[in-house]
PyMOL CGO cylinders between C-alpha atoms (Angstrom):
from pymol import cmd
from pymol.cgo import CYLINDER

trace = [
    CYLINDER, 3.29, 4.68, 36.92, 1.03, 3.43, 34.25, 0.3, 1, 1, 1, 1, 1, 1,
    CYLINDER, 1.03, 3.43, 34.25, 3.29, 1.10, 31.29, 0.3, 1, 1, 1, 1, 1, 1,
    CYLINDER, 3.29, 1.10, 31.29, 1.87, 3.72, 28.69, 0.3, 1, 1, 1, 1, 1, 1,
    CYLINDER, 1.87, 3.72, 28.69, 3.57, 6.64, 30.07, 0.3, 1, 1, 1, 1, 1, 1,
    CYLINDER, 3.57, 6.64, 30.07, 7.16, 3.86, 30.05, 0.3, 1, 1, 1, 1, 1, 1,
    CYLINDER, 7.16, 3.86, 30.05, 5.85, 3.47, 26.10, 0.3, 1, 1, 1, 1, 1, 1,
    CYLINDER, 5.85, 3.47, 26.10, 5.94, 7.08, 25.06, 0.3, 1, 1, 1, 1, 1, 1,
    CYLINDER, 5.94, 7.08, 25.06, 8.61, 8.46, 27.18, 0.3, 1, 1, 1, 1, 1, 1,
    CYLINDER, 8.61, 8.46, 27.18, 9.99, 5.77, 25.10, 0.3, 1, 1, 1, 1, 1, 1,
    CYLINDER, 9.99, 5.77, 25.10, 8.64, 6.58, 22.21, 0.3, 1, 1, 1, 1, 1, 1,
    CYLINDER, 8.64, 6.58, 22.21, 10.92, 10.46, 22.86, 0.3, 1, 1, 1, 1, 1, 1,
    CYLINDER, 10.92, 10.46, 22.86, 13.81, 9.05, 24.00, 0.3, 1, 1, 1, 1, 1, 1,
    CYLINDER, 13.81, 9.05, 24.00, 13.77, 6.52, 20.98, 0.3, 1, 1, 1, 1, 1, 1,
    CYLINDER, 13.77, 6.52, 20.98, 13.30, 9.72, 18.56, 0.3, 1, 1, 1, 1, 1, 1,
    CYLINDER, 13.30, 9.72, 18.56, 15.66, 11.53, 20.27, 0.3, 1, 1, 1, 1, 1, 1,
    CYLINDER, 15.66, 11.53, 20.27, 18.44, 9.07, 19.81, 0.3, 1, 1, 1, 1, 1, 1,
    CYLINDER, 18.44, 9.07, 19.81, 17.11, 8.56, 16.76, 0.3, 1, 1, 1, 1, 1, 1,
    CYLINDER, 17.11, 8.56, 16.76, 17.62, 12.29, 15.28, 0.3, 1, 1, 1, 1, 1, 1,
    CYLINDER, 17.62, 12.29, 15.28, 21.10, 12.52, 17.13, 0.3, 1, 1, 1, 1, 1, 1,
    CYLINDER, 21.10, 12.52, 17.13, 22.89, 8.95, 15.54, 0.3, 1, 1, 1, 1, 1, 1,
    CYLINDER, 22.89, 8.95, 15.54, 23.12, 6.92, 18.75, 0.3, 1, 1, 1, 1, 1, 1,
    CYLINDER, 23.12, 6.92, 18.75, 22.94, 3.58, 19.30, 0.3, 1, 1, 1, 1, 1, 1,
    CYLINDER, 22.94, 3.58, 19.30, 19.89, 2.18, 19.73, 0.3, 1, 1, 1, 1, 1, 1,
    CYLINDER, 19.89, 2.18, 19.73, 17.82, 3.77, 18.57, 0.3, 1, 1, 1, 1, 1, 1,
    CYLINDER, 17.82, 3.77, 18.57, 15.86, 1.25, 16.25, 0.3, 1, 1, 1, 1, 1, 1,
    CYLINDER, 15.86, 1.25, 16.25, 15.23, -1.57, 19.65, 0.3, 1, 1, 1, 1, 1, 1,
    CYLINDER, 15.23, -1.57, 19.65, 13.58, 1.19, 21.56, 0.3, 1, 1, 1, 1, 1, 1,
    CYLINDER, 13.58, 1.19, 21.56, 11.67, 3.06, 18.94, 0.3, 1, 1, 1, 1, 1, 1,
    CYLINDER, 11.67, 3.06, 18.94, 10.17, -0.50, 17.63, 0.3, 1, 1, 1, 1, 1, 1,
    CYLINDER, 10.17, -0.50, 17.63, 9.80, -1.26, 21.60, 0.3, 1, 1, 1, 1, 1, 1,
    CYLINDER, 9.80, -1.26, 21.60, 7.84, 1.40, 23.45, 0.3, 1, 1, 1, 1, 1, 1,
    CYLINDER, 7.84, 1.40, 23.45, 5.66, 2.15, 20.29, 0.3, 1, 1, 1, 1, 1, 1,
    CYLINDER, 5.66, 2.15, 20.29, 4.70, -2.09, 20.30, 0.3, 1, 1, 1, 1, 1, 1,
    CYLINDER, 4.70, -2.09, 20.30, 3.80, -1.17, 24.60, 0.3, 1, 1, 1, 1, 1, 1,
    CYLINDER, 3.80, -1.17, 24.60, 2.21, 1.75, 23.86, 0.3, 1, 1, 1, 1, 1, 1,
    CYLINDER, 2.21, 1.75, 23.86, 0.19, -0.12, 20.71, 0.3, 1, 1, 1, 1, 1, 1,
    CYLINDER, 0.19, -0.12, 20.71, -0.61, -3.16, 23.60, 0.3, 1, 1, 1, 1, 1, 1,
    CYLINDER, -0.61, -3.16, 23.60, -1.56, -1.02, 26.23, 0.3, 1, 1, 1, 1, 1, 1,
    CYLINDER, -1.56, -1.02, 26.23, -4.04, 1.91, 23.98, 0.3, 1, 1, 1, 1, 1, 1,
    CYLINDER, -4.04, 1.91, 23.98, -5.16, -1.49, 22.57, 0.3, 1, 1, 1, 1, 1, 1,
    CYLINDER, -5.16, -1.49, 22.57, -6.35, -3.24, 25.37, 0.3, 1, 1, 1, 1, 1, 1,
    CYLINDER, -6.35, -3.24, 25.37, -7.91, -0.27, 26.92, 0.3, 1, 1, 1, 1, 1, 1,
    CYLINDER, -7.91, -0.27, 26.92, -10.06, 0.63, 24.42, 0.3, 1, 1, 1, 1, 1, 1,
    CYLINDER, -10.06, 0.63, 24.42, -10.72, -3.35, 24.17, 0.3, 1, 1, 1, 1, 1, 1,
    CYLINDER, -10.72, -3.35, 24.17, -11.92, -3.06, 28.03, 0.3, 1, 1, 1, 1, 1, 1,
    CYLINDER, -11.92, -3.06, 28.03, -13.23, -0.12, 28.47, 0.3, 1, 1, 1, 1, 1, 1,
    CYLINDER, -13.23, -0.12, 28.47, -15.54, 1.18, 26.00, 0.3, 1, 1, 1, 1, 1, 1,
    CYLINDER, -15.54, 1.18, 26.00, -16.97, 4.39, 28.23, 0.3, 1, 1, 1, 1, 1, 1,
    CYLINDER, -16.97, 4.39, 28.23, -19.98, 6.61, 27.24, 0.3, 1, 1, 1, 1, 1, 1,
    CYLINDER, -19.98, 6.61, 27.24, -17.43, 7.51, 24.38, 0.3, 1, 1, 1, 1, 1, 1,
    CYLINDER, -17.43, 7.51, 24.38, -16.74, 5.68, 22.12, 0.3, 1, 1, 1, 1, 1, 1,
    CYLINDER, -16.74, 5.68, 22.12, -17.28, 5.92, 18.83, 0.3, 1, 1, 1, 1, 1, 1,
    CYLINDER, -17.28, 5.92, 18.83, -18.37, 3.01, 16.97, 0.3, 1, 1, 1, 1, 1, 1,
    CYLINDER, -18.37, 3.01, 16.97, -16.34, 3.23, 13.47, 0.3, 1, 1, 1, 1, 1, 1,
    CYLINDER, -16.34, 3.23, 13.47, -18.35, 1.94, 10.12, 0.3, 1, 1, 1, 1, 1, 1,
    CYLINDER, -18.35, 1.94, 10.12, -16.28, -0.42, 8.05, 0.3, 1, 1, 1, 1, 1, 1,
    CYLINDER, -16.28, -0.42, 8.05, -13.50, -0.55, 10.76, 0.3, 1, 1, 1, 1, 1, 1,
    CYLINDER, -13.50, -0.55, 10.76, -11.86, -3.74, 8.79, 0.3, 1, 1, 1, 1, 1, 1,
    CYLINDER, -11.86, -3.74, 8.79, -10.99, -1.55, 6.38, 0.3, 1, 1, 1, 1, 1, 1,
    CYLINDER, -10.99, -1.55, 6.38, -9.78, 1.91, 8.83, 0.3, 1, 1, 1, 1, 1, 1,
    CYLINDER, -9.78, 1.91, 8.83, -7.88, -0.30, 11.13, 0.3, 1, 1, 1, 1, 1, 1,
    CYLINDER, -7.88, -0.30, 11.13, -5.60, -2.37, 8.35, 0.3, 1, 1, 1, 1, 1, 1,
    CYLINDER, -5.60, -2.37, 8.35, -4.86, 0.80, 6.81, 0.3, 1, 1, 1, 1, 1, 1,
    CYLINDER, -4.86, 0.80, 6.81, -3.84, 2.27, 9.49, 0.3, 1, 1, 1, 1, 1, 1,
    CYLINDER, -3.84, 2.27, 9.49, -2.00, -0.97, 10.25, 0.3, 1, 1, 1, 1, 1, 1,
    CYLINDER, -2.00, -0.97, 10.25, -0.32, -0.37, 6.58, 0.3, 1, 1, 1, 1, 1, 1,
    CYLINDER, -0.32, -0.37, 6.58, 0.53, 3.45, 7.30, 0.3, 1, 1, 1, 1, 1, 1,
    CYLINDER, 0.53, 3.45, 7.30, 1.74, 2.92, 10.41, 0.3, 1, 1, 1, 1, 1, 1,
    CYLINDER, 1.74, 2.92, 10.41, 3.47, 0.11, 9.40, 0.3, 1, 1, 1, 1, 1, 1,
    CYLINDER, 3.47, 0.11, 9.40, 4.77, 2.14, 6.47, 0.3, 1, 1, 1, 1, 1, 1,
    CYLINDER, 4.77, 2.14, 6.47, 5.84, 5.06, 9.20, 0.3, 1, 1, 1, 1, 1, 1,
    CYLINDER, 5.84, 5.06, 9.20, 7.92, 3.03, 10.91, 0.3, 1, 1, 1, 1, 1, 1,
    CYLINDER, 7.92, 3.03, 10.91, 9.80, 1.16, 8.13, 0.3, 1, 1, 1, 1, 1, 1,
    CYLINDER, 9.80, 1.16, 8.13, 11.09, 4.77, 7.25, 0.3, 1, 1, 1, 1, 1, 1,
    CYLINDER, 11.09, 4.77, 7.25, 11.93, 5.34, 10.62, 0.3, 1, 1, 1, 1, 1, 1,
    CYLINDER, 11.93, 5.34, 10.62, 14.07, 2.44, 9.85, 0.3, 1, 1, 1, 1, 1, 1,
    CYLINDER, 14.07, 2.44, 9.85, 15.32, 3.02, 6.12, 0.3, 1, 1, 1, 1, 1, 1,
    CYLINDER, 15.32, 3.02, 6.12, 13.84, -0.59, 5.16, 0.3, 1, 1, 1, 1, 1, 1,
    CYLINDER, 13.84, -0.59, 5.16, 12.90, -1.55, 1.74, 0.3, 1, 1, 1, 1, 1, 1,
    CYLINDER, 12.90, -1.55, 1.74, 9.40, -1.40, 1.19, 0.3, 1, 1, 1, 1, 1, 1,
    CYLINDER, 9.40, -1.40, 1.19, 7.74, 1.87, 3.27, 0.3, 1, 1, 1, 1, 1, 1,
    CYLINDER, 7.74, 1.87, 3.27, 7.37, 4.36, 0.39, 0.3, 1, 1, 1, 1, 1, 1,
    CYLINDER, 7.37, 4.36, 0.39, 4.31, 1.38, -1.17, 0.3, 1, 1, 1, 1, 1, 1,
    CYLINDER, 4.31, 1.38, -1.17, 3.51, 0.53, 1.92, 0.3, 1, 1, 1, 1, 1, 1,
    CYLINDER, 3.51, 0.53, 1.92, 2.87, 4.38, 3.17, 0.3, 1, 1, 1, 1, 1, 1,
    CYLINDER, 2.87, 4.38, 3.17, 1.53, 4.81, -0.69, 0.3, 1, 1, 1, 1, 1, 1,
    CYLINDER, 1.53, 4.81, -0.69, -1.24, 1.97, -0.09, 0.3, 1, 1, 1, 1, 1, 1,
    CYLINDER, -1.24, 1.97, -0.09, -2.37, 2.89, 3.97, 0.3, 1, 1, 1, 1, 1, 1,
    CYLINDER, -2.37, 2.89, 3.97, -3.01, 6.89, 3.68, 0.3, 1, 1, 1, 1, 1, 1,
    CYLINDER, -3.01, 6.89, 3.68, -4.61, 5.81, -0.11, 0.3, 1, 1, 1, 1, 1, 1,
    CYLINDER, -4.61, 5.81, -0.11, -6.66, 3.23, 2.61, 0.3, 1, 1, 1, 1, 1, 1,
    CYLINDER, -6.66, 3.23, 2.61, -7.32, 5.64, 5.14, 0.3, 1, 1, 1, 1, 1, 1,
    CYLINDER, -7.32, 5.64, 5.14, -8.95, 8.64, 1.90, 0.3, 1, 1, 1, 1, 1, 1,
    CYLINDER, -8.95, 8.64, 1.90, -10.98, 6.28, 0.29, 0.3, 1, 1, 1, 1, 1, 1,
    CYLINDER, -10.98, 6.28, 0.29, -12.34, 5.34, 3.69, 0.3, 1, 1, 1, 1, 1, 1,
    CYLINDER, -12.34, 5.34, 3.69, -12.95, 9.00, 4.27, 0.3, 1, 1, 1, 1, 1, 1,
    CYLINDER, -12.95, 9.00, 4.27, -13.84, 9.66, 1.25, 0.3, 1, 1, 1, 1, 1, 1,
    CYLINDER, -13.84, 9.66, 1.25, -16.50, 6.85, 0.85, 0.3, 1, 1, 1, 1, 1, 1,
    CYLINDER, -16.50, 6.85, 0.85, -18.13, 7.48, 4.50, 0.3, 1, 1, 1, 1, 1, 1,
    CYLINDER, -18.13, 7.48, 4.50, -17.87, 11.19, 3.76, 0.3, 1, 1, 1, 1, 1, 1,
    CYLINDER, -17.87, 11.19, 3.76, -15.77, 11.50, 8.03, 0.3, 1, 1, 1, 1, 1, 1,
    CYLINDER, -15.77, 11.50, 8.03, -18.86, 10.26, 9.40, 0.3, 1, 1, 1, 1, 1, 1,
    CYLINDER, -18.86, 10.26, 9.40, -18.93, 8.16, 11.91, 0.3, 1, 1, 1, 1, 1, 1,
    CYLINDER, -18.93, 8.16, 11.91, -21.54, 7.15, 14.66, 0.3, 1, 1, 1, 1, 1, 1,
    CYLINDER, -21.54, 7.15, 14.66, -21.75, 7.91, 18.44, 0.3, 1, 1, 1, 1, 1, 1,
    CYLINDER, -21.75, 7.91, 18.44, -23.23, 6.43, 21.05, 0.3, 1, 1, 1, 1, 1, 1,
    CYLINDER, -23.23, 6.43, 21.05, -23.61, 8.09, 23.96, 0.3, 1, 1, 1, 1, 1, 1,
]
cmd.load_cgo(trace, "trace")
């Protein structure tokens, strides 16, 4: 069993715990999400196979995506500042799609 599978199973259990208002849901969600994101990042960096996609303006995309995901995490945890993070992240992603027209340069 690999770490990504454990992380995804932890996210599912964390969401279940969150819906049922059981203790430990916050920690389980955060640790599982960090584990999944870390393993997927390492996988994408080390193995750019024939299906890799080059993204135009990657700093803009990944910055906006990180801000939106942090906003979702803040919203799940009921922490302050979630609305502004979600708003800025989604506006950044939407403006990237408008500027690029949703196109990416494919390499094969």
